[in-house]
N, C-alpha and C positions, 0 to 999 in steps of 0.2 A: 637591537638590544632586547626586545621582548622575546625573540626566539632564543637568544642565549640564556635569558633568565628561565624560560620554560625548560630548556635542556638541562640546566643546572638543577632545577627543582625535581626533574624526573630521573636524575642521576642516581644509580644504585651504588652499593659499596664497591670501591675500586681497590684492587690489591696494590701493594707497594711496588711489585714488579711491573704491573701495568702502568702505574704512574711514571716510573723511571723510563719505561720504554717510550711513552708518549712524549715526555719532556725531551728525551734524547733525540727523537725524530724531529720534533719541533725545532730544536737547536740546529740540527743539521740542515733543515730547510731554510732556516733564517740565515745561516752562514752561507749556504749555497747561493741564495738570492743576492746577498751582499757581494760575494766573490764574483758572481757573474757581472754585476753592474760595475765593479771596480776593475776587474782584470780580464774579463772575457771568459768564454767557455773553457779554454785550455787551462787557464789558471784555476778555475773552479774545479775542473775534473782532477787536476793534479792534487789539489789540496784535499778534496774529498777522498780520493783513492788512498792517500796516506792515512786518512783518519778512519775510514770504514771499509776499505777494500774496493777493488774494481767493480764488482757486481752491484753492491749497494750504492756505490757512487753513481753508476749509470742509471739506476732506478730513480734516484733523487733528481739527477740532471734531466731525465726525460720528463718528469713532472714539472720541473722548474722551466724547462724550455718552452712549454706551451704558453707561459706568461711572458717570458723574456723575448721570444721571437715572433709573437703574434703579428705585429707590424701592421702597416697600412691603416692606421687608426683614422687618419684624416678622411680617407675614401669611404670608410665603413659607415659614416654618418652623413654621406652626401647622396642625394637622389640619383638613380641611374641615368635619368635624362640630363643631369648636369655632368656626370662623370664621363659619359660616352663622348661628347664633343671634346672634352679635355684630353682624352687618351687616343682618340681616333687617328691622330697624326703620327702616333708612335708606330714602330715596327710591329707587325702581327705577333712576333714572338714575345715582345715586351707586353703587349696587351694580353696574350695568353697567360703569361706569368702572373700578371695582376689579377685576372679573373680567377685563376686557380687558388689564389690566396684569400678570396672573398667568400662570404656566405653564398650558397647556391642561389638563394632568392635574389640577392643583389646582382650576382654574376649573371643570372639569366636575364634580369632586367637590362643590364648594360649590353649584353650580347644582342638583345632584340633592338637596341637603339643604334647599334653600329651600322654602317653602310652594308647593304645586302651582300656586296661583292666580298666583304671581309669576314662575314660571319662563319662560313664553312672553314676558311683558312685558319681563323683563330681557334675554332673548336677542334680542328684536327691537330693543331700544335699542342693544345692542352692534353688531348688524348695520348699523344706520343711523347709527352714530356716525362722524364723519369726523375731527375734530380737537378739541383741547381747549386752552384757554389756560392759561398758567402760574398765573394767579390762581385758577382753579377747582381745579387740582391742589393748590394750597396749602391751599384750603379743605378738600379731602378729607383732606389730611395732618393738619390740626388736628382734624377731626371724628373721625378714627380714632386720634389720638394716636400716629401712626406716625412713625418716624424717617426722613422723606423729606428729601432735600437740596433746597435752593432751586433752582427752575428759572426762570431769568430771561430765557431766550432766546425763540426763536420757538415756534410751536405744536407740540404733540406729536401725531403721528399715532397714533390709537387706534381700536379697534373695527373694524367692517367685517364682511361676511359670512364671510370666512376665519376670523376669530376665533371666531365662533359655530360654524362647521363643525368647527374643531379641538376646541372644547369638547364639542359633541354627539357627535363621534366617540368620545369617551371616557366617555360616559354610557350608561346602560341604554336599551334600545329604548323602554321606556314613557315615559321622560323625553323622549327624542327625538320620539316621536310626539305627545305632549302639546304640546311647544313648537312643532313645525312645523305641527300642525293649527291651533293658535290664530294662528300667524303667517300661515298661508294666508288666514284670515278677515280679518286686518288689512291685509296687504300681500302678495299672492300672488307678486309679482315678486321681492321680497326673499327670501321663503321658498324660491323656486326657485333663486335664486343660492346660498343656503346649501346646498341639496340637491346642486347641481352640484359643490360643492367638497368634499362629504363623501365621495364615492366617485368616483374618477377611472377612466378607461379602463384605466390601468396596474394598478389594483387588481383587475381581473378575474383577474390572476395568483393572487389569494388564494382564488379559488373552488376547490372540490374538483373532481376530474375528472368526477364524476357531475353536479355542478351546472353545470359548463362545458358538458357535453353537452346538458343541458336548455336552456341559453341558446342554443347553436348551432342547435337545432331552431327557435328563434324568430327568429333574425337572418337578414335577407335576405343572400344570398351576395354580392351586389354591394356592400352596405354593409361586409361583412366584408373584402372585398378592399381597399377604400379605407381602412378603419380600421386595418388591419394595416400599411399602407404606412409609417406613421410610428411604429410600435410598436417597443419594444425586442426584441432577438433572443430573450430569455428568454420573453417573452410570446408571440411568434410561434411558437416551438417548442412551447409548451404547448398553444396553440390548435390548431395543425396536428396535434399528436400525439393529439388527441382526435377526429380525423376519420377517416372510412373512407379507404382508399387512393385510391379514385376521386375523392372530394371534395377530398382533400388535394392531389392532382395538379392538379385543376382550379383551385383557389384559388392554388396556387403559380405556375401558368402565367399566370393573370390578373394577379397581382401583378407578374410579370416584365414583362409587356407594357403595364402601366398607365403612361400618360404622366405628365408632371409635373403636380402639382396644387397649388393654393394651400393653405398650412397651415390657414387658416381653414376651408376646405371639408372637409379631413380631420378637423379637430376637431369640426365640426358633425356628421359621421357618427359619430364616436366618442361624442359626447354622446348621440346617439340610442340607441346600444347601451347606454350607461350607464343611460338611462331605462328600457330594457327589463329590465335587471338589477333595478332598483328595483321594477318591476312584479312581477317574479317573487318578490321578497322579500315583497311585500305579500300575494302568493298563498300564501306559505309553502313555495315550491318551492326557494328558495336562501336561504342565510344569509350576509349581508355581514359580513366580518370588519373591524371598525373599529379605527382607530388602529394601534399597533404591537403588537397582540396576538400572543403567542407560543403561543396555545392549539394543542394537537395533538389529533387524532382517534385514538381507540383502539377 
């Protein structure tokens, strides 16, 4: 209430046209939410398309869908160690679907609590999952006795390597290694896609100065020039700050004179450096900080 009051107090003059536009959009959202709850997505889509046209109707439904189809409310407030035994008897595909719908922090916690023999199988199924029909989601709802709302519209996008990467970023290194090693044996391409999403070039900023200096000794200077071309200033400053004066001047000059490059070419070089970071981690020379860890060194 205080925030609303403050917003009203800070409100400047609003034109009549803007007022009408805001009220109209609010009414459309209100009606969309009511139609979805009463008649399903198909009914809501049809009613909105008649009122505002197909494009605007889809925009409204996309925003409403995040609320209407969020689901799995019961599980989201239960500790991972309680959820894991509850779902461990389910088929790995069912478990994969459940984890793909949860927050990565909770999903990672649950994955770590599952039997070791199941971890890689579940992670692989998440990585290769593309979409799911409303009927299957409904079956999961009934099996878990969770309070999911009916989803009567189109397919739900679920899973994918990014979901697995987000989950593994928040698990311990032993779980990560077990999952990725087994996934390598099953489908090396999918495993590599997950790895590439787990640590990005921008995450090099999380390395300590000593670790960064170890990395810089391994990286080809030509690659470094290209990779830094599209990097954020904060990362550029940190990398350049860990070089000798002579090398820093050389890299800076090369970056200045480097001509335009395709973004895909720059990203390819950045990925090559990311792979070098992972190799150094396997050798125990650097530690990759995963997720949003706020660990400090003392």
